[in-house]
N, CA and C atoms as an extended XYZ file, in Angstrom:
336
Properties=species:S:1:pos:R:3:atomname:S:1:resname:S:1:resid:I:1 pbc="F F F"
N         6.448      -17.383       12.616 N   UNK     1
C         6.195      -16.231       11.780 CA  UNK     1
C         5.167      -16.588       10.711 C   UNK     1
N         4.283      -15.659       10.437 N   UNK     2
C         3.220      -15.853        9.457 CA  UNK     2
C         3.778      -15.603        8.060 C   UNK     2
N         3.487      -16.510        7.140 N   UNK     3
C         3.930      -16.331        5.759 CA  UNK     3
C         2.909      -15.495        4.995 C   UNK     3
N         3.406      -14.494        4.244 N   UNK     4
C         2.563      -13.635        3.422 CA  UNK     4
C         2.904      -13.917        1.965 C   UNK     4
N         1.899      -14.329        1.200 N   UNK     5
C         2.062      -14.543       -0.236 CA  UNK     5
C         0.894      -13.868       -0.940 C   UNK     5
N         0.995      -13.734       -2.253 N   UNK     6
C        -0.135      -13.148       -2.985 CA  UNK     6
C        -0.118      -13.623       -4.424 C   UNK     6
N        -1.293      -13.587       -5.015 N   UNK     7
C        -1.487      -13.934       -6.414 CA  UNK     7
C        -2.636      -13.072       -6.924 C   UNK     7
N        -2.335      -12.168       -7.824 N   UNK     8
C        -3.306      -11.241       -8.395 CA  UNK     8
C        -4.018      -10.450       -7.295 C   UNK     8
N        -5.311      -10.664       -7.076 N   UNK     9
C        -6.083       -9.909       -6.081 CA  UNK     9
C        -6.218      -10.652       -4.755 C   UNK     9
N        -5.423      -11.682       -4.581 N   UNK    10
C        -5.619      -12.586       -3.464 CA  UNK    10
C        -4.379      -12.692       -2.585 C   UNK    10
N        -4.252      -11.809       -1.569 N   UNK    11
C        -3.167      -12.016       -0.613 CA  UNK    11
C        -3.530      -13.152        0.344 C   UNK    11
N        -2.510      -13.919        0.746 N   UNK    12
C        -2.697      -14.988        1.714 CA  UNK    12
C        -1.873      -14.663        2.948 C   UNK    12
N        -2.534      -14.710        4.095 N   UNK    13
C        -1.896      -14.453        5.383 CA  UNK    13
C        -1.904      -15.794        6.107 C   UNK    13
N        -0.785      -16.491        6.033 N   UNK    14
C        -0.772      -17.863        6.541 CA  UNK    14
C        -1.730      -18.691        5.698 C   UNK    14
N        -2.781      -19.224        6.331 N   UNK    15
C        -3.781      -20.014        5.596 CA  UNK    15
C        -5.028      -19.209        5.257 C   UNK    15
N        -5.065      -17.935        5.645 N   UNK    16
C        -6.223      -17.079        5.385 CA  UNK    16
C        -6.053      -16.337        4.068 C   UNK    16
N        -7.060      -16.393        3.209 N   UNK    17
C        -7.036      -15.658        1.937 CA  UNK    17
C        -8.038      -14.517        1.992 C   UNK    17
N        -7.678      -13.410        1.365 N   UNK    18
C        -8.535      -12.229        1.309 CA  UNK    18
C        -8.624      -11.799       -0.146 C   UNK    18
N        -9.812      -11.547       -0.649 N   UNK    19
C        -9.962      -11.057       -2.009 CA  UNK    19
C       -10.076       -9.543       -1.980 C   UNK    19
N        -9.201       -8.875       -2.736 N   UNK    20
C        -9.200       -7.419       -2.805 CA  UNK    20
C        -9.752       -6.951       -4.152 C   UNK    20
N       -10.106       -5.689       -4.222 N   UNK    21
C       -10.710       -5.134       -5.436 CA  UNK    21
C        -9.713       -4.978       -6.583 C   UNK    21
N        -8.423       -4.820       -6.253 N   UNK    22
C        -7.394       -4.600       -7.268 CA  UNK    22
C        -6.248       -5.581       -7.085 C   UNK    22
N        -5.472       -5.830       -8.146 N   UNK    23
C        -4.319       -6.725       -8.031 CA  UNK    23
C        -3.282       -6.195       -7.041 C   UNK    23
N        -2.586       -7.122       -6.422 N   UNK    24
C        -1.554       -6.799       -5.432 CA  UNK    24
C        -0.208       -6.716       -6.139 C   UNK    24
N         0.533       -5.648       -5.864 N   UNK    25
C         1.896       -5.530       -6.389 CA  UNK    25
C         2.914       -6.041       -5.370 C   UNK    25
N         2.650       -5.793       -4.083 N   UNK    26
C         3.564       -6.224       -3.031 CA  UNK    26
C         2.774       -6.402       -1.737 C   UNK    26
N         3.178       -7.365       -0.930 N   UNK    27
C         2.555       -7.587        0.384 CA  UNK    27
C         3.603       -8.167        1.319 C   UNK    27
N         3.636       -7.649        2.557 N   UNK    28
C         4.622       -8.122        3.525 CA  UNK    28
C         4.132       -7.833        4.937 C   UNK    28
N         4.717       -8.545        5.886 N   UNK    29
C         4.375       -8.394        7.297 CA  UNK    29
C         5.268       -7.329        7.922 C   UNK    29
N         4.658       -6.393        8.652 N   UNK    30
C         5.401       -5.342        9.345 CA  UNK    30
C         4.702       -5.042       10.660 C   UNK    30
N         5.378       -5.286       11.757 N   UNK    31
C         4.841       -4.989       13.089 CA  UNK    31
C         3.445       -5.572       13.309 C   UNK    31
N         3.238       -6.817       12.899 N   UNK    32
C         1.962       -7.484       13.123 CA  UNK    32
C         0.854       -7.071       12.169 C   UNK    32
N         1.199       -6.312       11.147 N   UNK    33
C         0.228       -5.881       10.132 CA  UNK    33
C         0.700       -6.356        8.762 C   UNK    33
N        -0.238       -6.607        7.889 N   UNK    34
C         0.103       -6.950        6.513 CA  UNK    34
C        -0.018       -5.673        5.695 C   UNK    34
N         1.112       -5.208        5.192 N   UNK    35
C         1.145       -4.007        4.363 CA  UNK    35
C         0.976       -4.462        2.917 C   UNK    35
N         0.039       -3.843        2.211 N   UNK    36
C        -0.268       -4.238        0.837 CA  UNK    36
C        -0.197       -3.022       -0.067 C   UNK    36
N         0.570       -3.146       -1.138 N   UNK    37
C         0.587       -2.133       -2.191 CA  UNK    37
C        -0.200       -2.698       -3.358 C   UNK    37
N        -1.340       -2.079       -3.640 N   UNK    38
C        -2.153       -2.495       -4.780 CA  UNK    38
C        -1.538       -1.927       -6.057 C   UNK    38
N        -1.675       -2.637       -7.144 N   UNK    39
C        -1.079       -2.236       -8.420 CA  UNK    39
C        -1.611       -0.877       -8.860 C   UNK    39
N        -0.760        0.157       -8.914 N   UNK    40
C        -1.241        1.489       -9.284 CA  UNK    40
C        -1.786        1.553      -10.711 C   UNK    40
N        -1.321        0.669      -11.582 N   UNK    41
C        -1.807        0.670      -12.968 CA  UNK    41
C        -3.242        0.181      -13.082 C   UNK    41
N        -3.744       -0.499      -12.077 N   UNK    42
C        -5.110       -1.036      -12.147 CA  UNK    42
C        -6.167        0.058      -12.069 C   UNK    42
N        -5.799        1.254      -11.643 N   UNK    43
C        -6.749        2.370      -11.518 CA  UNK    43
C        -6.327        3.558      -12.379 C   UNK    43
N        -5.236        3.431      -13.129 N   UNK    44
C        -4.672        4.562      -13.868 CA  UNK    44
C        -5.658        5.184      -14.851 C   UNK    44
N        -6.439        4.390      -15.525 N   UNK    45
C        -7.365        4.920      -16.531 CA  UNK    45
C        -8.511        5.719      -15.920 C   UNK    45
N        -8.753        5.538      -14.640 N   UNK    46
C        -9.871        6.231      -13.993 CA  UNK    46
C        -9.593        7.722      -13.815 C   UNK    46
N        -8.313        8.124      -13.833 N   UNK    47
C        -7.970        9.529      -13.741 CA  UNK    47
C        -8.274       10.167      -12.395 C   UNK    47
N        -8.313        9.368      -11.344 N   UNK    48
C        -8.550        9.931      -10.014 CA  UNK    48
C        -7.522        9.382       -9.036 C   UNK    48
N        -7.392       10.047       -7.904 N   UNK    49
C        -6.453        9.614       -6.885 CA  UNK    49
C        -6.776        8.186       -6.458 C   UNK    49
N        -5.739        7.369       -6.335 N   UNK    50
C        -5.915        5.956       -5.989 CA  UNK    50
C        -5.206        5.692       -4.668 C   UNK    50
N        -5.965        5.442       -3.633 N   UNK    51
C        -5.423        5.146       -2.303 CA  UNK    51
C        -5.079        3.653       -2.273 C   UNK    51
N        -3.862        3.341       -2.695 N   UNK    52
C        -3.501        1.940       -2.936 CA  UNK    52
C        -2.474        1.354       -1.969 C   UNK    52
N        -2.184        2.051       -0.883 N   UNK    53
C        -1.323        1.488        0.162 CA  UNK    53
C        -2.207        1.233        1.377 C   UNK    53
N        -2.355       -0.042        1.725 N   UNK    54
C        -3.288       -0.414        2.789 CA  UNK    54
C        -2.612       -1.346        3.790 C   UNK    54
N        -3.249       -1.484        4.950 N   UNK    55
C        -2.794       -2.449        5.954 CA  UNK    55
C        -3.981       -3.310        6.364 C   UNK    55
N        -3.695       -4.587        6.573 N   UNK    56
C        -4.699       -5.546        7.034 CA  UNK    56
C        -4.198       -6.155        8.335 C   UNK    56
N        -5.138       -6.598        9.173 N   UNK    57
C        -4.700       -7.349       10.351 CA  UNK    57
C        -4.459       -8.803        9.913 C   UNK    57
N        -4.036       -9.644       10.840 N   UNK    58
C        -3.691      -11.014       10.476 CA  UNK    58
C        -4.891      -11.875       10.105 C   UNK    58
N        -6.113      -11.368       10.336 N   UNK    59
C        -7.306      -12.077        9.858 CA  UNK    59
C        -7.784      -11.541        8.512 C   UNK    59
N        -7.081      -10.536        7.981 N   UNK    60
C        -7.448       -9.986        6.676 CA  UNK    60
C        -8.374       -8.786        6.736 C   UNK    60
N        -8.701       -8.317        7.930 N   UNK    61
C        -9.573       -7.138        8.050 CA  UNK    61
C        -8.768       -5.866        7.817 C   UNK    61
N        -9.365       -4.887        7.121 N   UNK    62
C        -8.663       -3.625        6.867 CA  UNK    62
C        -8.403       -2.858        8.161 C   UNK    62
N        -7.192       -2.307        8.274 N   UNK    63
C        -6.829       -1.472        9.414 CA  UNK    63
C        -6.758       -0.006        9.010 C   UNK    63
N        -6.124        0.270        7.884 N   UNK    64
C        -6.020        1.642        7.405 CA  UNK    64
C        -5.743        1.668        5.906 C   UNK    64
N        -5.983        2.827        5.314 N   UNK    65
C        -5.644        3.116        3.924 CA  UNK    65
C        -4.916        4.443        3.924 C   UNK    65
N        -3.703        4.462        3.416 N   UNK    66
C        -2.896        5.690        3.414 CA  UNK    66
C        -3.341        6.615        2.279 C   UNK    66
N        -3.278        7.904        2.546 N   UNK    67
C        -3.542        8.905        1.523 CA  UNK    67
C        -2.276        9.150        0.718 C   UNK    67
N        -2.397        9.357       -0.590 N   UNK    68
C        -1.228        9.780       -1.358 CA  UNK    68
C        -0.860       11.209       -0.955 C   UNK    68
N         0.316       11.690       -1.324 N   UNK    69
C         0.758       13.006       -0.878 CA  UNK    69
C         0.001       14.179       -1.502 C   UNK    69
N        -0.681       13.947       -2.601 N   UNK    70
C        -1.445       15.018       -3.252 CA  UNK    70
C        -2.833       14.504       -3.595 C   UNK    70
N        -3.708       15.420       -3.956 N   UNK    71
C        -5.046       15.051       -4.426 CA  UNK    71
C        -5.118       15.152       -5.946 C   UNK    71
N        -3.977       15.199       -6.609 N   UNK    72
C        -3.940       15.291       -8.074 CA  UNK    72
C        -4.557       14.045       -8.700 C   UNK    72
N        -5.209       14.214       -9.824 N   UNK    73
C        -5.754       13.044      -10.527 CA  UNK    73
C        -4.654       12.030      -10.827 C   UNK    73
N        -4.969       10.790      -10.644 N   UNK    74
C        -4.097        9.645      -10.929 CA  UNK    74
C        -2.921        9.506       -9.965 C   UNK    74
N        -2.873       10.278       -8.869 N   UNK    75
C        -1.778       10.085       -7.921 CA  UNK    75
C        -2.003        8.790       -7.151 C   UNK    75
N        -0.915        8.081       -6.899 N   UNK    76
C        -0.951        6.807       -6.179 CA  UNK    76
C         0.469        6.446       -5.785 C   UNK    76
N         0.604        5.507       -4.884 N   UNK    77
C         1.927        4.979       -4.554 CA  UNK    77
C         2.352        4.043       -5.679 C   UNK    77
N         3.595        4.157       -6.106 N   UNK    78
C         4.050        3.337       -7.220 CA  UNK    78
C         4.947        2.174       -6.793 C   UNK    78
N         5.673        2.354       -5.669 N   UNK    79
C         6.532        1.268       -5.198 CA  UNK    79
C         6.926        1.519       -3.753 C   UNK    79
N         7.215        0.443       -3.059 N   UNK    80
C         7.731        0.529       -1.696 CA  UNK    80
C         9.239        0.745       -1.804 C   UNK    80
N         9.727        1.793       -1.165 N   UNK    81
C        11.149        2.123       -1.187 CA  UNK    81
C        11.845        1.516        0.022 C   UNK    81
N        11.149        1.487        1.160 N   UNK    82
C        11.723        0.980        2.402 CA  UNK    82
C        10.595        0.384        3.241 C   UNK    82
N        10.882       -0.720        3.895 N   UNK    83
C         9.885       -1.311        4.785 CA  UNK    83
C         9.992       -0.747        6.198 C   UNK    83
N        11.211       -0.457        6.644 N   UNK    84
C        11.412        0.127        7.974 CA  UNK    84
C        12.428        1.250        7.842 C   UNK    84
N        12.004        2.492        7.949 N   UNK    85
C        10.619        2.918        8.095 CA  UNK    85
C         9.861        2.699        6.781 C   UNK    85
N         8.545        2.638        6.871 N   UNK    86
C         7.714        2.411        5.693 CA  UNK    86
C         7.735        3.660        4.822 C   UNK    86
N         8.294        3.508        3.627 N   UNK    87
C         8.345        4.621        2.674 CA  UNK    87
C         7.979        4.112        1.295 C   UNK    87
N         7.228        4.960        0.567 N   UNK    88
C         6.802        4.606       -0.785 CA  UNK    88
C         6.953        5.810       -1.700 C   UNK    88
N         7.277        5.552       -2.951 N   UNK    89
C         7.295        6.611       -3.958 CA  UNK    89
C         5.895        6.778       -4.512 C   UNK    89
N         5.594        8.013       -4.935 N   UNK    90
C         4.275        8.271       -5.524 CA  UNK    90
C         4.424        8.686       -6.979 C   UNK    90
N         3.334        8.574       -7.709 N   UNK    91
C         3.303        8.972       -9.105 CA  UNK    91
C         3.649       10.452       -9.255 C   UNK    91
N         3.328       11.257       -8.261 N   UNK    92
C         3.574       12.701       -8.305 CA  UNK    92
C         4.993       13.076       -7.875 C   UNK    92
N         5.895       12.098       -7.824 N   UNK    93
C         7.315       12.314       -7.533 CA  UNK    93
C         7.610       12.701       -6.086 C   UNK    93
N         6.876       12.132       -5.166 N   UNK    94
C         7.176       12.307       -3.751 CA  UNK    94
C         7.581       10.963       -3.170 C   UNK    94
N         8.554       10.996       -2.251 N   UNK    95
C         8.809        9.839       -1.411 CA  UNK    95
C         8.053       10.102       -0.117 C   UNK    95
N         7.185        9.185        0.252 N   UNK    96
C         6.295        9.379        1.397 CA  UNK    96
C         6.667        8.423        2.516 C   UNK    96
N         6.848        8.962        3.712 N   UNK    97
C         7.034        8.100        4.871 CA  UNK    97
C         5.680        7.961        5.541 C   UNK    97
N         5.297        6.727        5.803 N   UNK    98
C         3.976        6.414        6.338 CA  UNK    98
C         4.140        5.742        7.700 C   UNK    98
N         3.361        6.163        8.668 N   UNK    99
C         3.338        5.520        9.978 CA  UNK    99
C         2.652        4.167        9.808 C   UNK    99
N         3.389        3.084        9.997 N   UNK   100
C         2.853        1.740        9.762 CA  UNK   100
C         1.730        1.368       10.721 C   UNK   100
N         1.614        2.042       11.859 N   UNK   101
C         0.547        1.698       12.804 CA  UNK   101
C        -0.763        2.425       12.491 C   UNK   101
N        -0.695        3.578       11.819 N   UNK   102
C        -1.909        4.366       11.559 CA  UNK   102
C        -2.203        4.626       10.083 C   UNK   102
N        -1.189        4.544        9.234 N   UNK   103
C        -1.355        4.879        7.827 CA  UNK   103
C        -1.215        6.368        7.538 C   UNK   103
N        -0.947        7.158        8.570 N   UNK   104
C        -0.790        8.607        8.381 CA  UNK   104
C         0.554        8.928        7.747 C   UNK   104
N         0.564        9.964        6.904 N   UNK   105
C         1.819       10.436        6.331 CA  UNK   105
C         2.644       11.094        7.422 C   UNK   105
N         3.879       10.665        7.566 N   UNK   106
C         4.796       11.241        8.541 CA  UNK   106
C         5.558       12.385        7.894 C   UNK   106
N         5.878       12.209        6.624 N   UNK   107
C         6.613       13.231        5.894 CA  UNK   107
C         6.698       12.884        4.427 C   UNK   107
N         6.994       13.901        3.627 N   UNK   108
C         7.171       13.697        2.193 CA  UNK   108
C         8.437       14.428        1.740 C   UNK   108
N         9.021       13.922        0.674 N   UNK   109
C        10.190       14.561        0.078 CA  UNK   109
C        10.008       14.504       -1.433 C   UNK   109
N        10.033       15.689       -2.073 N   UNK   110
C         9.911       15.765       -3.529 CA  UNK   110
C        11.245       15.353       -4.128 C   UNK   110
N        11.229       14.446       -5.122 N   UNK   111
C        12.494       13.961       -5.641 CA  UNK   111
C        12.712       14.179       -7.123 C   UNK   111
N        11.857       14.868       -7.819 N   UNK   112
C        12.031       15.041       -9.262 CA  UNK   112
C        12.601       16.381       -9.598 C   UNK   112
């Protein structure tokens, strides 16, 4: 099994390191993909939607970037709620289920 670790903007996939534009909040292996949640606070001041849930292949190449549930300014994923199925909470108070193979939203549930 490949070990996934991270430090600031640098996720490590086994012995491979990848430098990302924003700090990493969480990274883990799921179905042969590295799922990465970038720190939503790193883009908060920009006041625009932040597509911060991404997947990389085992060489560190981008596979997909998930869309947040809304196009509201500053919307982003705030935390991973479940790895299987892949679900994340958003700043706009939605729990989003994401297809881990494509990054497409499978469903959303408003929770506030």
